[in-house]
Every structure is written in C-alpha cells, then in structure tokens.
C-alpha angles and dihedrals in degrees: 000000000000138000093273091061092074139057107255092216107043103013096237118150113263096226113178097332117120122255106269131162102179145012133201147091145252117210139174117224119199104218096206090063090064105036138008119266116238115232127192145075114336094010110113125181138143123276090250109011116206135181123215108220118196130180120169145161124200136152117278105239100048134279144235135180091278097052115099129200114187124236090249092057091044089052090051088057094045092049089051093051088049092052094048091047091049091052091050089054097054 
C-alpha cells in the first residue's frame, strides 16, 4: 500500500473511490436576476452587477494529485460550510 491508499485526514482506506483532494464550486450570480436594480441620482452600480460565489473544502496542509480526502471527510467540511452559511443568513 502507498500513501494514496488512505484518507490524509482520518486515515480510512480509500477503497474504490477516486483520488480527490478537494471539493467545491465557483459560481457567478447575476444580481439583477434576484432583485431589482435601483436607478436614479446618487445610485451607482455596474451595468451588469455580478457576485462571485466560492465554497470549497480541501485538506489543511496542502494537496497534490496523490493526496486523498475521503468522501466522509469532505462531507464533514461541506456540512460545516452549510452550517456557517445558514448562520449568516439568519
């Protein structure tokens, strides 16, 4: 066995899961699709305002193509992100 056979966070055997060191997404949100833009004196905004949304989980300590983080550890990170985002929206 070599180092890519184990999760680099919890030590679990990789099994048949693919090598993976991170999970997440980057997305662009067009603001105008979600709320009306206000026009008028003193109101300044871009012609097409957009937000870049980024959510990601990766192993603390770096990663390379041979580092593996199991699905369970990635789920732990994603659940934590969801909890934090939910708290921000309250």
